[in-house]
Steps between C-alpha positions, in 0.01 A plus 500: 500500500151557640391262764134445612464296820155373597399402849188424698389181337392192688219261567155662558154364544229572261337821591803629670727793427876555411714800416788463256792741483747555223826691565647644196870612464405798274645840567214653314225271637247778520515541120442126427170326419458191723276181472425174663449189293433143598547159345285206617621145440459402137377840399639817336621794698238761532477865610340549854551865550703795374588845640652770290740763628219754494258284700282350237393139583388202294359174641400169361131457508528201722670691778321840493355594834719248684865598412666829536833609356691773661856646527719674733755708289707589804554121569532398128225242574180390325233309687217268421229471755297186429169438684248213473739283336375192299659162453522566121715786568781269616797622298838641495482877515747720315603863529561675171617837378469585138602867467768525226614140574327197636616338826341216707546382844567130589138462625342403829275200550137552622316169566141552590347201680132406477 
């Protein structure tokens, strides 16, 4: 069973930065496409950023220029650097892999105070 464990969430002030990490129990991590999603209270889950195994990235328009997704294949970890955070980005942030099969992490809370 694949496990994705997010960390790095926590309370941050508007305009601040936070870096999320997701450790994956995948023996072939380097071959897997990875993504970060978020779900705000009362809203649907949405894609924030994705990073394929060959290095292609995709970002939600709302985070372009502020967020950066990266990975360390040697550490089986994908990161999400978030800068200039806004209160409306308060959400639970989820790690996701979707190569061959879909697996989700348990999520990490990111409250952004105004």
